[in-house]
GUKE-556126 format. One record per residue (C-alpha): residue number from 1; residue in three letters; chain; x, y, z. Coordinates in pm, whole numbers, always signed. Layout:
<pavos>
[pavo NUM; ALA; A; [X; Y; Z]];
...
</pavos>
This chain:
<pavos>
[pavo 1; UNK; A; [+0; +0; +0]];
[pavo 2; UNK; A; [+137; +343; -96]];
[pavo 3; UNK; A; [+219; +578; +188]];
[pavo 4; UNK; A; [+0; +888; +197]];
[pavo 5; UNK; A; [+183; +1204; +95]];
[pavo 6; UNK; A; [+121; +1526; +290]];
[pavo 7; UNK; A; [+339; +1791; +128]];
[pavo 8; UNK; A; [+300; +1924; -226]];
[pavo 9; UNK; A; [+475; +2201; -420]];
[pavo 10; UNK; A; [+138; +2375; -469]];
[pavo 11; UNK; A; [+124; +2462; -98]];
[pavo 12; UNK; A; [+424; +2691; -138]];
[pavo 13; UNK; A; [+255; +2862; -431]];
[pavo 14; UNK; A; [-68; +2908; -233]];
[pavo 15; UNK; A; [+125; +3065; +56]];
[pavo 16; UNK; A; [+291; +3314; -180]];
[pavo 17; UNK; A; [-43; +3406; -338]];
[pavo 18; UNK; A; [-211; +3454; +1]];
[pavo 19; UNK; A; [+85; +3654; +129]];
[pavo 20; UNK; A; [+73; +3882; -178]];
[pavo 21; UNK; A; [-303; +3943; -192]];
[pavo 22; UNK; A; [-420; +3901; +167]];
[pavo 23; UNK; A; [-106; +3991; +359]];
[pavo 24; UNK; A; [-122; +4370; +308]];
[pavo 25; UNK; A; [-479; +4383; +441]];
[pavo 26; UNK; A; [-400; +4189; +758]];
[pavo 27; UNK; A; [-78; +4382; +817]];
[pavo 28; UNK; A; [-261; +4713; +786]];
[pavo 29; UNK; A; [-574; +4609; +976]];
[pavo 30; UNK; A; [-382; +4459; +1268]];
[pavo 31; UNK; A; [-85; +4700; +1244]];
[pavo 32; UNK; A; [+131; +4392; +1215]];
[pavo 33; UNK; A; [+508; +4429; +1179]];
[pavo 34; UNK; A; [+756; +4144; +1195]];
[pavo 35; UNK; A; [+1087; +4048; +1040]];
[pavo 36; UNK; A; [+1046; +3749; +809]];
[pavo 37; UNK; A; [+1229; +3426; +893]];
[pavo 38; UNK; A; [+1398; +3222; +623]];
[pavo 39; UNK; A; [+1372; +2845; +665]];
[pavo 40; UNK; A; [+1326; +2722; +310]];
[pavo 41; UNK; A; [+1690; +2618; +260]];
[pavo 42; UNK; A; [+1763; +2506; +617]];
[pavo 43; UNK; A; [+1450; +2310; +716]];
[pavo 44; UNK; A; [+1259; +2111; +800]];
[pavo 45; UNK; A; [+1169; +2267; +1136]];
[pavo 46; UNK; A; [+926; +2218; +1418]];
[pavo 47; UNK; A; [+771; +2559; +1492]];
[pavo 48; UNK; A; [+628; +2617; +1841]];
[pavo 49; UNK; A; [+435; +2937; +1925]];
[pavo 50; UNK; A; [+206; +3075; +2192]];
[pavo 51; UNK; A; [-160; +3098; +2086]];
[pavo 52; UNK; A; [-334; +3433; +2131]];
[pavo 53; UNK; A; [-606; +3471; +1866]];
[pavo 54; UNK; A; [-784; +3292; +1582]];
[pavo 55; UNK; A; [-569; +3467; +1321]];
[pavo 56; UNK; A; [-238; +3350; +1468]];
[pavo 57; UNK; A; [-222; +3082; +1200]];
[pavo 58; UNK; A; [-239; +3339; +919]];
[pavo 59; UNK; A; [+30; +3567; +1059]];
[pavo 60; UNK; A; [+257; +3278; +1155]];
[pavo 61; UNK; A; [+220; +3138; +805]];
[pavo 62; UNK; A; [+320; +3473; +655]];
[pavo 63; UNK; A; [+625; +3500; +882]];
[pavo 64; UNK; A; [+820; +3225; +703]];
[pavo 65; UNK; A; [+939; +3181; +345]];
[pavo 66; UNK; A; [+816; +2819; +328]];
[pavo 67; UNK; A; [+473; +2666; +399]];
[pavo 68; UNK; A; [+390; +2545; +748]];
[pavo 69; UNK; A; [+178; +2236; +813]];
[pavo 70; UNK; A; [-26; +2317; +1123]];
[pavo 71; UNK; A; [-160; +2061; +1368]];
[pavo 72; UNK; A; [-534; +2130; +1388]];
[pavo 73; UNK; A; [-834; +1965; +1549]];
[pavo 74; UNK; A; [-1016; +1748; +1298]];
[pavo 75; UNK; A; [-1347; +1920; +1375]];
[pavo 76; UNK; A; [-1207; +2225; +1191]];
[pavo 77; UNK; A; [-1168; +2008; +884]];
[pavo 78; UNK; A; [-1518; +1858; +859]];
[pavo 79; UNK; A; [-1733; +2165; +796]];
[pavo 80; UNK; A; [-1794; +2116; +425]];
[pavo 81; UNK; A; [-1673; +2358; +159]];
[pavo 82; UNK; A; [-1479; +2582; +398]];
[pavo 83; UNK; A; [-1287; +2284; +529]];
[pavo 84; UNK; A; [-1221; +2165; +173]];
[pavo 85; UNK; A; [-1057; +2500; +100]];
[pavo 86; UNK; A; [-852; +2472; +419]];
[pavo 87; UNK; A; [-736; +2120; +335]];
[pavo 88; UNK; A; [-657; +2214; -26]];
[pavo 89; UNK; A; [-459; +2529; +52]];
[pavo 90; UNK; A; [-279; +2425; +372]];
[pavo 91; UNK; A; [-340; +2051; +429]];
[pavo 92; UNK; A; [-333; +2079; +811]];
[pavo 93; UNK; A; [-234; +1774; +1013]];
[pavo 94; UNK; A; [-558; +1657; +1182]];
[pavo 95; UNK; A; [-570; +1569; +1549]];
[pavo 96; UNK; A; [-873; +1395; +1694]];
[pavo 97; UNK; A; [-958; +1304; +2051]];
[pavo 98; UNK; A; [-1070; +971; +1908]];
[pavo 99; UNK; A; [-732; +901; +1744]];
[pavo 100; UNK; A; [-435; +782; +1947]];
[pavo 101; UNK; A; [-151; +1034; +1983]];
[pavo 102; UNK; A; [+76; +786; +1807]];
[pavo 103; UNK; A; [-121; +837; +1483]];
[pavo 104; UNK; A; [-75; +1214; +1508]];
[pavo 105; UNK; A; [+298; +1178; +1575]];
[pavo 106; UNK; A; [+336; +955; +1270]];
[pavo 107; UNK; A; [+164; +1217; +1056]];
[pavo 108; UNK; A; [+400; +1487; +1181]];
[pavo 109; UNK; A; [+700; +1263; +1124]];
[pavo 110; UNK; A; [+587; +1196; +767]];
[pavo 111; UNK; A; [+554; +1569; +691]];
[pavo 112; UNK; A; [+905; +1634; +826]];
[pavo 113; UNK; A; [+1053; +1342; +633]];
[pavo 114; UNK; A; [+901; +1489; +316]];
[pavo 115; UNK; A; [+1079; +1818; +391]];
[pavo 116; UNK; A; [+776; +2005; +526]];
[pavo 117; UNK; A; [+775; +2224; +836]];
[pavo 118; UNK; A; [+535; +2139; +1118]];
[pavo 119; UNK; A; [+378; +2413; +1333]];
[pavo 120; UNK; A; [+212; +2354; +1669]];
[pavo 121; UNK; A; [+46; +2578; +1923]];
[pavo 122; UNK; A; [+130; +2364; +2229]];
[pavo 123; UNK; A; [-133; +2539; +2442]];
[pavo 124; UNK; A; [-389; +2394; +2203]];
[pavo 125; UNK; A; [-633; +2682; +2200]];
[pavo 126; UNK; A; [-607; +3060; +2194]];
[pavo 127; UNK; A; [-600; +3235; +2529]];
[pavo 128; UNK; A; [-930; +3370; +2658]];
[pavo 129; UNK; A; [-777; +3587; +2933]];
[pavo 130; UNK; A; [-445; +3698; +2780]];
[pavo 131; UNK; A; [-225; +3474; +2991]];
[pavo 132; UNK; A; [-44; +3153; +2906]];
[pavo 133; UNK; A; [-239; +2830; +2906]];
[pavo 134; UNK; A; [-118; +2496; +3032]];
[pavo 135; UNK; A; [+82; +2287; +2788]];
[pavo 136; UNK; A; [+3; +1914; +2769]];
[pavo 137; UNK; A; [+257; +1662; +2889]];
[pavo 138; UNK; A; [+479; +1492; +2633]];
[pavo 139; UNK; A; [+629; +1784; +2437]];
[pavo 140; UNK; A; [+981; +1682; +2536]];
[pavo 141; UNK; A; [+933; +1326; +2411]];
[pavo 142; UNK; A; [+778; +1461; +2090]];
[pavo 143; UNK; A; [+1077; +1687; +2021]];
[pavo 144; UNK; A; [+1321; +1399; +2073]];
[pavo 145; UNK; A; [+1122; +1169; +1846]];
[pavo 146; UNK; A; [+1082; +1419; +1562]];
[pavo 147; UNK; A; [+1454; +1506; +1590]];
[pavo 148; UNK; A; [+1453; +1829; +1388]];
[pavo 149; UNK; A; [+1548; +2187; +1482]];
[pavo 150; UNK; A; [+1284; +2365; +1690]];
[pavo 151; UNK; A; [+1206; +2736; +1658]];
[pavo 152; UNK; A; [+1017; +2915; +1934]];
[pavo 153; UNK; A; [+799; +3209; +1825]];
[pavo 154; UNK; A; [+646; +3479; +2045]];
[pavo 155; UNK; A; [+317; +3636; +1934]];
[pavo 156; UNK; A; [+228; +3973; +2088]];
[pavo 157; UNK; A; [-53; +4221; +2042]];
[pavo 158; UNK; A; [-309; +4000; +1868]];
[pavo 159; UNK; A; [-487; +3911; +2193]];
[pavo 160; UNK; A; [-548; +4274; +2290]];
[pavo 161; UNK; A; [-644; +4348; +1927]];
[pavo 162; UNK; A; [-907; +4074; +1925]];
[pavo 163; UNK; A; [-979; +3920; +2268]];
[pavo 164; UNK; A; [-1161; +3591; +2242]];
[pavo 165; UNK; A; [-1449; +3720; +2455]];
[pavo 166; UNK; A; [-1493; +4043; +2260]];
[pavo 167; UNK; A; [-1767; +4128; +2011]];
[pavo 168; UNK; A; [-1563; +4400; +1843]];
[pavo 169; UNK; A; [-1213; +4452; +1717]];
[pavo 170; UNK; A; [-966; +4680; +1896]];
[pavo 171; UNK; A; [-700; +4869; +1701]];
[pavo 172; UNK; A; [-337; +4851; +1809]];
[pavo 173; UNK; A; [+1; +4707; +1707]];
[pavo 174; UNK; A; [+94; +4338; +1686]];
[pavo 175; UNK; A; [+412; +4147; +1612]];
[pavo 176; UNK; A; [+590; +3812; +1614]];
[pavo 177; UNK; A; [+953; +3732; +1679]];
[pavo 178; UNK; A; [+1181; +3433; +1709]];
[pavo 179; UNK; A; [+1281; +3366; +2069]];
[pavo 180; UNK; A; [+1533; +3087; +2021]];
[pavo 181; UNK; A; [+1622; +2781; +1816]];
[pavo 182; UNK; A; [+1739; +2446; +1951]];
[pavo 183; UNK; A; [+1897; +2183; +1730]];
[pavo 184; UNK; A; [+1913; +1802; +1738]];
[pavo 185; UNK; A; [+2279; +1803; +1840]];
[pavo 186; UNK; A; [+2161; +1948; +2175]];
[pavo 187; UNK; A; [+1899; +1679; +2236]];
[pavo 188; UNK; A; [+2131; +1400; +2362]];
[pavo 189; UNK; A; [+2239; +1619; +2655]];
[pavo 190; UNK; A; [+1879; +1705; +2746]];
[pavo 191; UNK; A; [+1620; +1475; +2900]];
[pavo 192; UNK; A; [+1261; +1472; +2777]];
[pavo 193; UNK; A; [+1165; +1638; +3104]];
[pavo 194; UNK; A; [+1416; +1921; +3063]];
[pavo 195; UNK; A; [+1301; +1979; +2705]];
[pavo 196; UNK; A; [+943; +1994; +2824]];
[pavo 197; UNK; A; [+1040; +2246; +3091]];
[pavo 198; UNK; A; [+1218; +2452; +2826]];
[pavo 199; UNK; A; [+904; +2459; +2610]];
[pavo 200; UNK; A; [+685; +2564; +2902]];
[pavo 201; UNK; A; [+923; +2834; +3021]];
[pavo 202; UNK; A; [+991; +2975; +2673]];
[pavo 203; UNK; A; [+623; +2993; +2579]];
[pavo 204; UNK; A; [+515; +3130; +2917]];
[pavo 205; UNK; A; [+404; +3450; +2745]];
[pavo 206; UNK; A; [+140; +3698; +2856]];
[pavo 207; UNK; A; [-35; +3972; +2661]];
[pavo 208; UNK; A; [+74; +4200; +2945]];
[pavo 209; UNK; A; [+447; +4117; +2936]];
[pavo 210; UNK; A; [+578; +4399; +2719]];
[pavo 211; UNK; A; [+534; +4778; +2742]];
[pavo 212; UNK; A; [+166; +4840; +2689]];
[pavo 213; UNK; A; [+28; +5007; +2379]];
[pavo 214; UNK; A; [-324; +5141; +2347]];
[pavo 215; UNK; A; [-583; +4926; +2169]];
[pavo 216; UNK; A; [-870; +5155; +2084]];
[pavo 217; UNK; A; [-1228; +5074; +1996]];
[pavo 218; UNK; A; [-1579; +5212; +2032]];
[pavo 219; UNK; A; [-1728; +4930; +2239]];
[pavo 220; UNK; A; [-1426; +4818; +2434]];
[pavo 221; UNK; A; [-1583; +4596; +2700]];
[pavo 222; UNK; A; [-1872; +4441; +2510]];
[pavo 223; UNK; A; [-1853; +4066; +2550]];
[pavo 224; UNK; A; [-1639; +4079; +2867]];
[pavo 225; UNK; A; [-1921; +3913; +3064]];
[pavo 226; UNK; A; [-1838; +3596; +2870]];
[pavo 227; UNK; A; [-1504; +3585; +3055]];
[pavo 228; UNK; A; [-1607; +3741; +3388]];
[pavo 229; UNK; A; [-1936; +3558; +3438]];
[pavo 230; UNK; A; [-1965; +3607; +3815]];
[pavo 231; UNK; A; [-2026; +3940; +3988]];
[pavo 232; UNK; A; [-1731; +4062; +4200]];
[pavo 233; UNK; A; [-1974; +4238; +4435]];
[pavo 234; UNK; A; [-2290; +4028; +4487]];
[pavo 235; UNK; A; [-2116; +3705; +4372]];
[pavo 236; UNK; A; [-2408; +3625; +4141]];
[pavo 237; UNK; A; [-2356; +3361; +3874]];
[pavo 238; UNK; A; [-2432; +3468; +3514]];
[pavo 239; UNK; A; [-2548; +3811; +3635]];
[pavo 240; UNK; A; [-2279; +4019; +3462]];
[pavo 241; UNK; A; [-2329; +4208; +3138]];
[pavo 242; UNK; A; [-2124; +4452; +2931]];
[pavo 243; UNK; A; [-2184; +4769; +2735]];
[pavo 244; UNK; A; [-1946; +5024; +2581]];
[pavo 245; UNK; A; [-1643; +5021; +2816]];
[pavo 246; UNK; A; [-1829; +4888; +3122]];
[pavo 247; UNK; A; [-1873; +4550; +3283]];
[pavo 248; UNK; A; [-2172; +4562; +3516]];
[pavo 249; UNK; A; [-2413; +4342; +3710]];
[pavo 250; UNK; A; [-2785; +4319; +3632]];
[pavo 251; UNK; A; [-2854; +4219; +3994]];
[pavo 252; UNK; A; [-2661; +4482; +4192]];
[pavo 253; UNK; A; [-2481; +4815; +4145]];
[pavo 254; UNK; A; [-2143; +4668; +4048]];
[pavo 255; UNK; A; [-1956; +4843; +3769]];
[pavo 256; UNK; A; [-1606; +4799; +3626]];
[pavo 257; UNK; A; [-1427; +4994; +3354]];
[pavo 258; UNK; A; [-1221; +4824; +3081]];
[pavo 259; UNK; A; [-945; +5041; +2935]];
[pavo 260; UNK; A; [-741; +5061; +2616]];
[pavo 261; UNK; A; [-451; +4866; +2768]];
[pavo 262; UNK; A; [-658; +4559; +2853]];
[pavo 263; UNK; A; [-707; +4628; +3225]];
[pavo 264; UNK; A; [-1031; +4621; +3423]];
[pavo 265; UNK; A; [-1069; +4872; +3706]];
[pavo 266; UNK; A; [-1304; +4783; +3991]];
[pavo 267; UNK; A; [-1344; +5021; +4287]];
[pavo 268; UNK; A; [-1026; +5203; +4192]];
[pavo 269; UNK; A; [-823; +4882; +4171]];
[pavo 270; UNK; A; [-680; +4814; +3824]];
[pavo 271; UNK; A; [-591; +4453; +3737]];
[pavo 272; UNK; A; [-526; +4265; +3415]];
[pavo 273; UNK; A; [-771; +4003; +3291]];
[pavo 274; UNK; A; [-547; +3717; +3399]];
[pavo 275; UNK; A; [-596; +3821; +3761]];
[pavo 276; UNK; A; [-966; +3891; +3711]];
[pavo 277; UNK; A; [-1011; +3549; +3551]];
[pavo 278; UNK; A; [-855; +3378; +3855]];
[pavo 279; UNK; A; [-1081; +3573; +4092]];
[pavo 280; UNK; A; [-1382; +3495; +3875]];
[pavo 281; UNK; A; [-1310; +3121; +3886]];
[pavo 282; UNK; A; [-1273; +3132; +4263]];
[pavo 283; UNK; A; [-1610; +3306; +4299]];
[pavo 284; UNK; A; [-1758; +3050; +4063]];
[pavo 285; UNK; A; [-1616; +2764; +4269]];
[pavo 286; UNK; A; [-1749; +2914; +4594]];
[pavo 287; UNK; A; [-2092; +2958; +4438]];
[pavo 288; UNK; A; [-2099; +2601; +4311]];
[pavo 289; UNK; A; [-1998; +2460; +4651]];
[pavo 290; UNK; A; [-2319; +2611; +4792]];
[pavo 291; UNK; A; [-2556; +2581; +4496]];
[pavo 292; UNK; A; [-2404; +2310; +4275]];
[pavo 293; UNK; A; [-2656; +2044; +4376]];
[pavo 294; UNK; A; [-2958; +2258; +4293]];
[pavo 295; UNK; A; [-2849; +2478; +4004]];
[pavo 296; UNK; A; [-2974; +2406; +3652]];
[pavo 297; UNK; A; [-2878; +2612; +3348]];
[pavo 298; UNK; A; [-3064; +2607; +3015]];
[pavo 299; UNK; A; [-2945; +2772; +2696]];
[pavo 300; UNK; A; [-3077; +2774; +2337]];
[pavo 301; UNK; A; [-2823; +2627; +2098]];
[pavo 302; UNK; A; [-2761; +2435; +1779]];
[pavo 303; UNK; A; [-2580; +2103; +1760]];
[pavo 304; UNK; A; [-2397; +1903; +1494]];
[pavo 305; UNK; A; [-2257; +1551; +1527]];
[pavo 306; UNK; A; [-1960; +1376; +1374]];
[pavo 307; UNK; A; [-1751; +1066; +1415]];
[pavo 308; UNK; A; [-1374; +1085; +1441]];
[pavo 309; UNK; A; [-1198; +1055; +1107]];
[pavo 310; UNK; A; [-1503; +1159; +905]];
[pavo 311; UNK; A; [-1459; +1446; +659]];
[pavo 312; UNK; A; [-1802; +1596; +717]];
[pavo 313; UNK; A; [-2024; +1648; +1019]];
[pavo 314; UNK; A; [-2403; +1661; +1023]];
[pavo 315; UNK; A; [-2589; +1986; +964]];
[pavo 316; UNK; A; [-2663; +2201; +1268]];
[pavo 317; UNK; A; [-3006; +2149; +1423]];
[pavo 318; UNK; A; [-3182; +2340; +1700]];
[pavo 319; UNK; A; [-3136; +2206; +2052]];
[pavo 320; UNK; A; [-3203; +2313; +2407]];
[pavo 321; UNK; A; [-2892; +2267; +2617]];
[pavo 322; UNK; A; [-2925; +2190; +2989]];
[pavo 323; UNK; A; [-2661; +2129; +3253]];
[pavo 324; UNK; A; [-2712; +2028; +3616]];
[pavo 325; UNK; A; [-2566; +1792; +3872]];
[pavo 326; UNK; A; [-2724; +1506; +3677]];
[pavo 327; UNK; A; [-2520; +1581; +3366]];
[pavo 328; UNK; A; [-2570; +1737; +3025]];
[pavo 329; UNK; A; [-2899; +1708; +2837]];
[pavo 330; UNK; A; [-2976; +1799; +2477]];
[pavo 331; UNK; A; [-3343; +1836; +2384]];
[pavo 332; UNK; A; [-3378; +1797; +2007]];
[pavo 333; UNK; A; [-3687; +1811; +1790]];
[pavo 334; UNK; A; [-3748; +1437; +1796]];
[pavo 335; UNK; A; [-3536; +1305; +2084]];
[pavo 336; UNK; A; [-3345; +1379; +2401]];
[pavo 337; UNK; A; [-2982; +1294; +2470]];
[pavo 338; UNK; A; [-2844; +1271; +2823]];
[pavo 339; UNK; A; [-2483; +1232; +2932]];
[pavo 340; UNK; A; [-2372; +1191; +3290]];
[pavo 341; UNK; A; [-2037; +1352; +3365]];
[pavo 342; UNK; A; [-1856; +1020; +3376]];
[pavo 343; UNK; A; [-1979; +967; +3018]];
[pavo 344; UNK; A; [-1804; +1285; +2899]];
[pavo 345; UNK; A; [-1444; +1216; +2807]];
[pavo 346; UNK; A; [-1341; +1574; +2730]];
[pavo 347; UNK; A; [-1471; +1916; +2633]];
[pavo 348; UNK; A; [-1325; +2209; +2443]];
[pavo 349; UNK; A; [-1412; +2557; +2321]];
[pavo 350; UNK; A; [-1399; +2625; +1949]];
[pavo 351; UNK; A; [-1353; +2986; +1839]];
[pavo 352; UNK; A; [-1596; +3216; +2026]];
[pavo 353; UNK; A; [-1942; +3064; +2036]];
[pavo 354; UNK; A; [-1893; +2689; +2013]];
[pavo 355; UNK; A; [-1834; +2407; +2258]];
[pavo 356; UNK; A; [-1719; +2057; +2165]];
[pavo 357; UNK; A; [-1818; +1762; +2384]];
[pavo 358; UNK; A; [-1644; +1427; +2344]];
[pavo 359; UNK; A; [-1858; +1147; +2492]];
[pavo 360; UNK; A; [-1692; +820; +2592]];
[pavo 361; UNK; A; [-1930; +650; +2347]];
[pavo 362; UNK; A; [-2111; +771; +2038]];
[pavo 363; UNK; A; [-2047; +1065; +1806]];
[pavo 364; UNK; A; [-1879; +1386; +1916]];
[pavo 365; UNK; A; [-2093; +1698; +1944]];
[pavo 366; UNK; A; [-2035; +2055; +1836]];
[pavo 367; UNK; A; [-2265; +2300; +2016]];
[pavo 368; UNK; A; [-2315; +2652; +1883]];
[pavo 369; UNK; A; [-2454; +2902; +2133]];
[pavo 370; UNK; A; [-2595; +3251; +2091]];
[pavo 371; UNK; A; [-2332; +3523; +2059]];
[pavo 372; UNK; A; [-2425; +3660; +2401]];
[pavo 373; UNK; A; [-2376; +3330; +2588]];
[pavo 374; UNK; A; [-2045; +3212; +2731]];
[pavo 375; UNK; A; [-1912; +2870; +2623]];
[pavo 376; UNK; A; [-1628; +2939; +2866]];
[pavo 377; UNK; A; [-1870; +2947; +3159]];
[pavo 378; UNK; A; [-2040; +2627; +3045]];
[pavo 379; UNK; A; [-1705; +2458; +2995]];
[pavo 380; UNK; A; [-1613; +2551; +3353]];
[pavo 381; UNK; A; [-1942; +2410; +3480]];
[pavo 382; UNK; A; [-1877; +2076; +3310]];
[pavo 383; UNK; A; [-1524; +2067; +3444]];
[pavo 384; UNK; A; [-1639; +2161; +3796]];
[pavo 385; UNK; A; [-1896; +1883; +3808]];
[pavo 386; UNK; A; [-1649; +1630; +3669]];
[pavo 387; UNK; A; [-1387; +1737; +3922]];
[pavo 388; UNK; A; [-1611; +1748; +4227]];
[pavo 389; UNK; A; [-1840; +1455; +4151]];
[pavo 390; UNK; A; [-1568; +1222; +4025]];
[pavo 391; UNK; A; [-1257; +1334; +4215]];
[pavo 392; UNK; A; [-1389; +1488; +4533]];
[pavo 393; UNK; A; [-1406; +1851; +4641]];
[pavo 394; UNK; A; [-1115; +2060; +4508]];
[pavo 395; UNK; A; [-1091; +2393; +4687]];
[pavo 396; UNK; A; [-820; +2524; +4454]];
[pavo 397; UNK; A; [-1036; +2522; +4142]];
[pavo 398; UNK; A; [-942; +2883; +4066]];
[pavo 399; UNK; A; [-576; +2785; +4041]];
[pavo 400; UNK; A; [-653; +2527; +3775]];
[pavo 401; UNK; A; [-634; +2726; +3454]];
[pavo 402; UNK; A; [-959; +2643; +3278]];
[pavo 403; UNK; A; [-793; +2683; +2941]];
[pavo 404; UNK; A; [-609; +2362; +3027]];
[pavo 405; UNK; A; [-930; +2186; +2935]];
[pavo 406; UNK; A; [-983; +2356; +2600]];
[pavo 407; UNK; A; [-803; +2076; +2418]];
[pavo 408; UNK; A; [-551; +2072; +2137]];
</pavos>
């Protein structure tokens, strides 16, 4: 049987065309400036970068003079015509929760052996609060197995330009730069554990690390309630809302002001969103300790189903989503689906309005919520119930970065 080929000369042509026609727009719109990196004659490389926004893949692709083959969740590649375009132009390396990691590693190895460059966002999903997300175990072993030079790339400015929670774009500068390169001749002197530590330390990048620029917009805070979904004052769950540059509570008099540098000021105290996210999760945990057994949340949504490895998912259909201590329920037009929390293998946010649920049995589900609703809050509810019902009461929930559970 012939081995499947992943890299083709056309991909380099497509990258040049996109860079020529689309590049100027993105560079102007996002005020993006970066020095290009030449790898065409010295590759193949493994490219590792922090993940800040949905458009990271476009800018990272334009940074190099050779095409990059990105590792991407297979649910991004089963949406019909749009996914066909994505596969044709870039041929991403699919990763599925239903496929063993060994299969993914073999795909990456094949691309590198063909001379292609592999790009990974080790955090798996773009940051929702501007801070670094947890990196899965095994990066050190992966680097040793692939045995090619590794370039570390820092992405700055794109989070504050387009926060994942935000309805509207902010306007400010963005850039990328190479942090360091390690080569295979260094690997024998480094253990897998030390390589993994190097990856985590090098990509421990925050949107607030560098001198702050202004990111201006007309409706700065709108959508912030999707990140800060508990009230700092009355501690209400899902009582926050946002308008113009304000985060406020519909239940009490709380009000916070979001500024052009990405900080939220509450009662004269200015903190970045990383800190506010941690405080929000602690309030959420405290609320759930008291009310977790009685709370029930319902949200209108749409749902599509697909099986791992399939190239196309089902069409979206209307569904009522419910979550309570008993599990997750989907009420469809002609049936109801119920999953207890021990029947949910994993969950992940996709872009801004979608939530993926991976059951232990049956097809995976892609839920699309209304723009106003917070998949991040629902993801945290699922994780809280799984943690507390299956592992016992964890009082340090706020210290467990919820983006850890967003998936690769």
